[in-house]
C-alpha positions in Angstrom: -17.3 13.7 -12.7 -15.3 11.6 -10.2 -15.5 7.8 -10.9 -17.4 6.0 -8.1 -15.1 4.2 -5.6 -15.0 0.4 -6.2 -16.1 -1.9 -3.3 -13.3 -2.4 -0.8 -10.9 -0.2 -2.8 -9.6 1.4 0.5 -8.3 -2.0 1.6 -6.8 -3.5 -1.6 -3.5 -1.6 -1.6 -0.1 -3.1 -1.1 -0.5 -3.2 2.7 -3.1 -6.0 2.3 -0.2 -8.3 1.4 0.7 -8.2 5.1 -2.6 -9.1 6.6 -1.4 -12.7 7.4 1.7 -14.2 8.8 3.2 -16.7 6.4 3.7 -19.4 9.0 0.1 -19.1 10.1 -1.1 -19.5 6.5 1.0 -22.7 6.4 -0.6 -23.9 9.6 -4.1 -23.2 8.1 -3.1 -25.0 4.9 -2.2 -28.0 7.1 -5.4 -27.8 9.1 -7.5 -27.6 5.9 -5.5 -30.3 4.2 -4.7 -28.2 1.2 -2.1 -30.6 0.0 -5.0 -32.9 -0.9 -7.2 -30.1 -2.4 -7.8 -30.3 -6.1 -10.1 -27.3 -6.4 -10.2 -24.1 -4.3 -12.7 -21.3 -4.9 -12.3 -17.8 -3.5 -15.6 -15.7 -3.4 -15.2 -12.0 -3.3 -11.6 -12.6 -4.3 -10.7 -9.0 -5.2 -7.4 -9.1 -7.0 -6.9 -12.8 -6.1 -4.6 -12.5 -3.1 -5.9 -15.4 -1.0 -6.0 -17.7 -3.9 -2.4 -16.9 -4.9 -1.2 -17.2 -1.2 -2.9 -20.6 -0.7 -1.9 -21.9 -4.1 1.6 -22.4 -2.6 0.3 -25.2 -0.6 -1.9 -26.9 -3.2 -0.8 -30.0 -5.1 0.5 -30.1 -8.6 -2.4 -29.6 -11.2 -4.8 -28.0 -8.7 -7.3 -25.4 -9.9 -8.0 -22.1 -8.2 -11.2 -20.1 -9.1 -11.8 -16.5 -8.0 -15.1 -14.7 -8.3 -15.6 -10.9 -7.6 -18.2 -8.3 -8.5 -15.6 -5.8 -9.9 -14.4 -6.4 -13.4 -11.2 -4.4 -12.9 -10.1 -6.5 -10.0 -10.8 -9.7 -11.9 -8.7 -8.3 -14.8 -5.8 -7.6 -12.4 -6.0 -11.1 -11.0 -6.0 -12.6 -14.4 -2.9 -10.5 -15.3 -1.1 -11.7 -12.2 -2.0 -15.3 -12.9 -0.6 -14.9 -16.4 2.6 -13.4 -15.1 3.3 -16.3 -12.8 2.3 -18.9 -15.4 5.1 -21.4 -15.7 6.4 -20.7 -12.2 3.9 -23.1 -10.8 1.4 -25.6 -12.4 -1.7 -24.3 -10.6 -4.5 -23.4 -13.1 -6.3 -20.1 -12.3 -9.8 -19.2 -13.5 -11.0 -15.7 -12.4 -14.6 -14.7 -13.2 -16.9 -11.6 -12.7 -19.9 -12.5 -10.6 -22.1 -11.9 -7.6 -21.6 -13.7 -4.4 -25.4 -14.1 -4.0 -25.5 -16.0 -7.3 -22.1 -17.6 -7.9 -21.4 -18.3 -11.6 -20.1 -21.8 -10.9 -21.7 -25.2 -11.1 -22.8 -27.3 -8.1 -20.3 -29.6 -6.2 -17.2 -28.1 -7.8 -14.9 -27.2 -5.0 -13.0 -29.1 -2.3 -12.7 -25.8 -0.4 -14.8 -22.6 -0.9 -13.6 -19.6 1.1 -14.2 -15.9 1.5 -12.3 -13.1 3.3 -14.0 -10.0 4.7 -16.9 -10.6 2.3 -19.8 -11.6 4.6 -19.4 -8.4 6.6 -20.4 -6.3 3.5 -23.4 -8.2 2.1 -27.0 -7.7 2.9 -27.9 -11.3 3.2 -24.9 -13.4 4.4 -27.2 -16.5 4.7 -27.7 -16.4 0.9 -24.0 -16.1 0.2 -23.2 -19.1 2.6 -25.9 -21.1 0.9 -24.3 -20.4 -2.5 -20.9 -21.3 -1.2 -22.3 -24.5 0.1 -23.9 -25.3 -3.3 -20.7 -25.1 -5.2 -18.8 -27.2 -2.6 -18.5 -30.9 -3.0 -20.1 -33.2 -0.3 -17.4 -33.5 2.4 -15.7 -30.3 1.2 -15.0 -27.2 3.4 -16.7 -23.8 3.5 -14.3 -21.4 5.1 -15.0 -17.7 6.1 -12.2 -15.4 7.3 -14.2 -12.6 8.9 -13.6 -10.0 11.7 -15.3 -8.3 14.6 -14.5 -4.7 13.8 -16.0 -3.3 16.9 -13.3 -4.7 19.1 -10.6 -2.2 18.3 -12.8 0.6 19.7 -11.9 -0.7 23.2 -8.2 -0.9 22.5 -5.6 1.7 23.4 -2.5 2.9 21.5 -0.6 4.8 24.2 -0.3 4.3 28.0 -1.7 7.7 28.6 -5.0 6.6 27.1 -5.5 4.0 29.8 -6.4 6.9 32.2 -9.6 7.3 30.3 -12.8 9.1 31.1 -15.7 6.5 31.3 -18.4 8.9 30.2 -16.6 10.1 27.1 -15.6 6.6 26.1 -19.3 5.5 26.4 -20.3 8.4 24.1 -17.9 7.3 21.4 -19.0 3.7 21.8 -22.6 4.8 21.3 -21.7 6.6 18.1 -19.8 3.5 16.9 -22.7 1.1 17.8 -25.3 3.2 16.1 -23.2 3.5 13.0 -22.9 -0.3 12.9 -26.6 -0.7 13.5 -27.5 1.8 10.8 -25.2 0.2 8.3 -27.0 -3.1 8.8 -30.4 -1.5 8.6 -29.5 0.1 5.3 -28.6 -3.3 4.0 -24.8 -2.7 3.7 -23.7 -5.5 6.0 -22.6 -6.0 9.6 -19.0 -5.1 10.3 -18.6 -7.5 13.2 -20.2 -10.6 11.7 -17.2 -12.8 12.5 -18.6 -13.7 15.9 -21.8 -15.2 14.6 -20.4 -17.2 11.6 -20.6 -20.5 13.5 -24.3 -19.8 14.2 -24.9 -19.2 10.5 -23.1 -22.3 9.6 -25.1 -24.4 12.0 -28.3 -23.0 10.6 -27.1 -23.7 7.0 -26.5 -27.3 7.8 -22.7 -27.4 7.9 -21.0 -30.0 10.1 -17.8 -30.5 12.0 -17.5 -26.7 12.5 -14.0 -25.4 13.6 -13.1 -21.9 14.7 -9.6 -20.4 14.8 -8.3 -16.8 15.3 -5.6 -15.1 13.2 -2.4 -14.4 15.1 -1.6 -11.3 13.1 -1.4 -7.9 14.7 -1.1 -4.9 12.4 1.3 -3.1 14.6 3.0 0.2 13.8 6.0 0.8 16.2 8.7 3.4 15.7 11.1 3.4 13.9 9.2 2.9 10.7 12.0 0.9 9.2 10.3 -2.0 7.5 8.4 -2.3 4.2 5.3 -3.5 6.2 5.3 -0.6 8.5 6.0 2.0 5.8 3.1 0.7 3.7 0.7 0.7 6.7 1.6 4.3 7.5 1.2 5.3 3.9 -2.2 3.7 3.9 -3.3 5.4 7.0 -2.2 8.8 5.7 -4.1 8.1 2.5 -7.2 7.3 4.5 -6.8 10.6 6.4 -6.2 12.8 3.4 -9.0 11.1 1.3 -11.7 11.1 4.1 -12.1 7.3 3.8 -12.2 4.4 6.2 -14.2 6.1 8.8 -13.4 9.6 8.0 -16.2 10.2 5.5 -18.8 12.6 7.2 -21.8 11.9 5.1 -21.7 8.1 5.0 -21.1 8.0 8.8 -23.9 10.5 9.5 -26.3 8.4 7.3 -25.4 5.2 9.2 -25.7 7.0 12.5 -29.1 8.4 11.8 -30.3 5.1 10.5 -29.2 3.6 13.7 -31.4 6.0 15.7 -28.9 8.7 16.4 -29.2 12.5 16.9 -27.4 14.8 14.4 -26.3 17.3 17.0 -24.7 14.5 19.0 -23.0 13.2 15.8 -21.7 16.6 14.8 -20.2 17.1 18.3 -18.4 13.8 17.9 -17.3 14.7 14.5 -15.5 17.8 15.6 -13.5 15.8 18.0 -12.7 13.3 15.4 -11.4 16.0 13.0 -9.1 17.3 15.8 -7.8 13.8 16.5 -7.4 13.2 12.8 -5.0 16.1 12.5 -3.1 15.0 15.6 -2.9 11.5 14.3 -1.5 12.7 10.9 1.2 14.7 12.6 2.3 11.8 14.9 2.5 9.5 11.8 4.6 12.1 9.9 6.9 12.5 12.9 7.2 8.7 13.4 5.7 9.2 16.9 2.5 7.0 16.4 2.6 3.7 18.1 0.0 1.0 18.0 0.0 -2.7 19.0 -2.5 -3.2 16.0 -4.6 -5.7 17.7 -7.6 -7.2 15.8 -10.1 -10.1 16.0 -10.3 -12.1 12.9 -12.0 -15.5 12.8 -11.3 -18.4 10.6 -14.4 -20.6 10.6 -14.5 -23.8 8.7 -17.5 -26.0 8.2 -18.0 -29.3 6.3 -20.7 -29.9 3.7 -22.6 -33.1 4.6 -21.8 -36.1 2.4 -25.4 -37.1 1.9 
């Protein structure tokens, strides 16, 4: 029997290391005053990537906590922390736990953050409440979350700009119903990034700031850099394993839960399978080109001091 896929497994490969520009992370570190941060907590930390990246900007003796639901990811994060022990004096503490009931005490963190976590949870308000609980008064709660519907209105090739409006609207209906159905089934909302400021206001956070990542996940021939090659390898893996939008049953379930009609979905799916084959061939021939635009928000809010 095949082992069930772990949460976010499709995204946690080596290509994830290139989700952020180093100079932008340095700018965020400056904006969030990481040089004065004694304790940083990463919720839904996966293998600890954001904690390790931000730790470069933390002061000597700072502590980084990471919490994730998957024991294997926590074990990998612990192993990496052990391997870099002695190269810096940051103390790492990775724990298995649920974001809706974080296994950390009140008023612990100067900064509590999450990345692409809130889009996957049934009750983001509960998770934000927990993040606030473990943050010190005056500390920051930071969410790095996308709007994943935006790329559906982006083009890869100039020829695509001569599009058919009706066909485009049909695809958008499919995508919207999938999004709606996923939320109805309690599996999160993939475009939650837009509404984080509203959730923060309702949660009582103050001094809310919003920024946007400057990273584009572009693939432009020739595929001559490690970043491009890893991204192409990841896309080919998604295609061959029917993951990241290519799984029929999951998408059908979401579509039907979103009020869709199976015959309409199956017609869409046949076109998708054809396009998948064409996409794979372009990737293998180094003919695929994409600007790789995305919309990822960084939203920071301050916990009231009293």
